[in-house]
Each structure stands twice: as structure tokens, then as C-alpha cells.
C-alpha positions in Angstrom: -139.3 -140.2 27.6 -138.9 -142.3 24.3 -142.2 -140.5 23.0 -140.7 -137.5 23.7 -137.5 -138.3 22.0 -139.7 -139.5 18.9 -141.2 -136.3 18.7 -138.5 -134.4 18.6 -136.7 -136.5 16.3 -140.0 -136.4 13.9 -140.1 -132.6 14.2 -136.0 -132.3 13.3 -136.8 -134.7 10.3 -139.4 -131.8 9.1 -137.6 -129.3 9.6 -134.6 -130.4 7.7 -137.4 -131.2 5.0 -138.5 -128.0 5.0 -135.3 -126.7 4.7 -134.2 -128.8 1.7 -137.1 -127.3 -0.2 -136.4 -123.5 0.4 -132.8 -124.4 -0.8 -133.9 -125.6 -4.0 -133.0 -123.5 -6.9 -135.4 -121.6 -8.6 -136.0 -121.7 -12.5 -135.9 -118.2 -14.0 -139.2 -117.2 -16.0 -138.9 -117.1 -19.7 -141.4 -114.4 -20.5 -139.2 -111.4 -20.9 -141.6 -109.1 -18.4 -141.7 -112.0 -15.9 -138.4 -112.4 -16.0 -137.3 -108.7 -15.5 -139.3 -108.7 -12.8 -138.0 -111.4 -10.9 -134.6 -110.3 -11.5 -135.4 -106.4 -10.2 -136.7 -108.4 -7.2 -133.7 -110.8 -6.5 -131.0 -107.7 -7.1 -133.1 -105.5 -4.7 -132.6 -108.3 -2.3 -129.2 -108.7 -3.1 -128.4 -105.5 -2.5 -130.4 -105.2 0.8 -129.0 -108.5 1.9 -127.7 -108.0 5.6 -129.0 -104.7 6.1 -132.1 -103.2 7.7 -135.5 -103.6 5.9 -135.4 -99.5 6.2 -131.9 -99.4 5.0 -131.9 -96.9 2.2 -130.6 -98.1 -1.4 -127.8 -96.0 -2.9 -128.2 -94.4 -6.3 -125.9 -96.6 -8.1 -127.9 -99.6 -6.3 -130.8 -98.0 -7.7 -129.8 -98.1 -11.3 -128.8 -101.6 -10.8 -132.4 -102.4 -9.8 -134.1 -100.3 -12.5 -131.7 -101.8 -15.1 -133.6 -105.0 -15.7 -136.7 -102.8 -17.1 -135.3 -100.5 -18.8 -133.4 -103.2 -20.8 -136.8 -105.4 -21.2 -138.0 -101.4 -22.2 -135.6 -101.2 -24.8 -135.7 -104.8 -26.4 -136.1 -103.6 -30.0 -133.4 -100.9 -29.6 -135.3 -98.6 -31.4 -137.2 -97.1 -28.9 -138.4 -97.1 -24.9 -141.2 -98.6 -24.5 -142.4 -96.9 -21.1 -145.2 -99.5 -20.3 -142.9 -102.3 -20.0 -140.5 -100.5 -17.3 -143.9 -99.2 -15.6 -144.9 -103.0 -15.8 -141.6 -104.4 -13.8 -141.6 -101.6 -11.6 -145.1 -102.4 -10.1 -144.8 -105.7 -10.2 -141.5 -106.1 -8.1 -142.6 -105.6 -4.9 -144.9 -108.6 -4.8 -142.3 -110.7 -6.4 -139.7 -109.7 -3.7 -142.5 -110.9 -0.8 -143.0 -114.4 -3.0 -139.0 -114.9 -3.1 -138.2 -113.7 0.6 -138.9 -117.2 1.6 -137.6 -118.9 -1.2 -133.8 -119.7 -2.5 -134.0 -116.4 -4.3 -130.1 -115.8 -4.0 -130.0 -119.1 -6.9 -131.0 -116.7 -9.4 -128.6 -114.4 -8.8 -126.0 -116.1 -11.4 -129.0 -116.9 -13.9 -130.2 -113.2 -13.9 -126.8 -112.0 -14.6 -126.3 -114.3 -17.5 -130.2 -113.6 -18.8 -128.9 -109.7 -18.5 -125.2 -109.4 -19.5 -125.5 -105.6 -20.2 -125.9 -105.1 -16.3 -122.5 -106.8 -15.6 -120.4 -105.4 -18.6 -119.1 -102.1 -18.9 -120.4 -99.6 -21.6 -117.8 -99.1 -24.6 -116.3 -96.1 -25.5 -118.5 -93.0 -26.4 -118.1 -92.3 -30.1 -116.0 -89.1 -31.0 -118.6 -87.6 -32.9 -120.4 -84.9 -30.6 -123.9 -85.6 -32.0 -123.6 -89.5 -31.5 -122.0 -88.8 -28.0 -124.6 -86.1 -27.3 -127.6 -87.9 -27.9 -126.4 -91.0 -26.0 -125.6 -89.2 -23.2 -128.7 -87.2 -23.4 -130.9 -90.0 -23.4 -129.4 -92.0 -20.4 -129.3 -88.5 -18.6 -132.6 -87.2 -19.2 -134.3 -90.4 -18.3 -132.2 -90.6 -15.2 -133.2 -87.1 -14.1 -136.9 -87.9 -14.9 -136.9 -91.0 -12.5 -134.4 -90.0 -9.6 -137.2 -88.2 -7.6 -136.2 -90.1 -4.6 -132.5 -88.7 -5.2 -132.8 -84.6 -5.7 -128.9 -84.1 -5.7 -128.6 -86.7 -8.6 -131.7 -85.1 -10.3 -130.4 -82.0 -10.3 -126.7 -83.4 -11.4 -128.4 -85.4 -14.5 -130.8 -82.7 -15.5 -127.4 -80.4 -16.2 -125.6 -83.1 -17.7 -128.8 -83.8 -20.3 -128.5 -80.0 -20.8 -125.1 -80.3 -21.6 -124.9 -83.2 -23.9 -128.3 -82.0 -25.9 -126.5 -78.9 -26.7 -123.5 -80.6 -28.2 -125.9 -82.4 -30.3 -128.2 -79.6 -31.2 -126.4 -78.6 -34.4 -126.7 -81.9 -36.2 -129.8 -82.6 -34.6 -131.7 -79.6 -36.0 -130.4 -80.8 -39.7 -131.6 -84.2 -38.9 -135.2 -83.8 -37.4 -137.9 -82.1 -39.5 -139.9 -81.3 -36.3 -140.1 -82.0 -32.7 -141.7 -85.5 -32.7 -139.1 -86.7 -35.2 -136.4 -85.0 -32.8 -138.3 -87.3 -29.8 -138.2 -90.2 -32.0 -134.3 -90.0 -32.7 -133.9 -89.2 -29.2 -135.9 -92.6 -28.1 -133.7 -94.6 -30.3 -130.4 -93.0 -28.6 -132.0 -93.5 -25.0 -132.9 -97.2 -25.7 -129.4 -98.1 -27.1 -127.6 -96.0 -24.1 -129.9 -98.8 -21.7 -128.4 -101.5 -23.8 -124.6 -100.4 -24.0 -123.9 -102.0 -20.5 -124.1 -100.8 -16.7 -125.7 -97.1 -16.5 -122.9 -95.9 -14.3 -120.1 -96.8 -16.5 -122.0 -94.7 -19.2 -122.8 -91.8 -17.1 -119.2 -91.7 -16.1 -118.1 -91.2 -19.3 -120.8 -88.7 -20.3 -119.7 -86.7 -17.4 -116.3 -86.6 -18.7 -117.0 -85.6 -22.0 -119.6 -83.0 -21.2 -118.0 -81.7 -17.9 -119.7 -78.9 -16.2 -118.4 -75.4 -17.5 -117.0 -76.8 -20.9 -118.9 -77.0 -24.3 
């Protein structure tokens, strides 16, 4: 009897020790791509917490998850480095598996602090039709191309991108000597749109500014 009690106490102590280990805060990596990958995984786990593993993430949640990769891809604010975004997206599932058994919740606030753009609303769009149009085209066109699992949103953003570009086109034709130059200009606006604030807050403004049936 005494031996059984001793074993039970030892197992309880071991369980407590293991529990303390898993509750330990995790340090956020310093390397930009690894940091963005970690925060992508953390936001995914946060959104799925309390739901079944098969629960679908809403499109709004999808943009929250994607935003970390978008930000590291637009780090210089001049263009979007798609390779960085692809790297984050490919590494995130493995990172999720690593974090699931750890105290990943301790990284929620550090991720918010490291990527403040994911927490703040975008500032008001410029009054200028070219500036606003290029900004909205950049974000809407990107979302249309990445929303393959959300066909309704894909159609929605394709239409928004077309309307925003139509508003910007008169000035764009003056500023861009050819399609390559137009692409470079658009890339800069896309990068800065990523950095403006949450994608949802900017898209909301763009849909009001370039509403269907107006223009």
C-alpha cells in the first residue's frame, strides 16, 4: 500500500513538472521569416482554439493568418517579395505541429507587438483617385489571387480590383511608360497596402470608395 501511494505521488510530481514545462513562455524568434512563420501558426491556432480541427476558417480569419506573411513579404515597402510569402505559408503547418504541445498562447501578445499592423485599422484612403485606386487595386488584386478556397470572395475582389484600377488608369497611363513600369508602380502600392493596417479595414474602405455600379 505504501509503495502504491509512493508511486502515485511520484507520477503526480512528474505530471506537475511536465505541465510546468509546457506552460513556460516561448521566446519569439528574431529572424524575420521564422518570426512571421511562428506568428502565422500562432494566429491559426488562436482562431481554431475551441473548434474542431475540421472547422473552416472564415475569410476574415484567413486574411488575419495571411497578414504576417504579407508583411514580411513587403518589408521594404517598395515591392512584394512573393518568395518570402510562399516560404512562410509552406513552413507554417510544420510550425503549428511544433507549437501545439507548447505554450503557444504566450506568443499571442509578442506577435501582436512584433507586427502591430495586424492590430490597427488602416488610415483613411487618400482623396486622390489615383492614389486610392492604386492602393485598393494592389490589395484587392492580391486577395483575388489568393482566395481560391473562397470563390465568392474571389469574385468580389476581382470586381473591386477592376473598379479601382479603372479609377487610377488615366494617371497611371501618364506615369508608366510601359506595362513593366506599371507593374513596378502597382507592386509598391501593394506593399504599402499590406503595411497600412488590417486587410479587412482597408478593404472595407475600398468597397465604399469604389462601390459596384459607381464610377
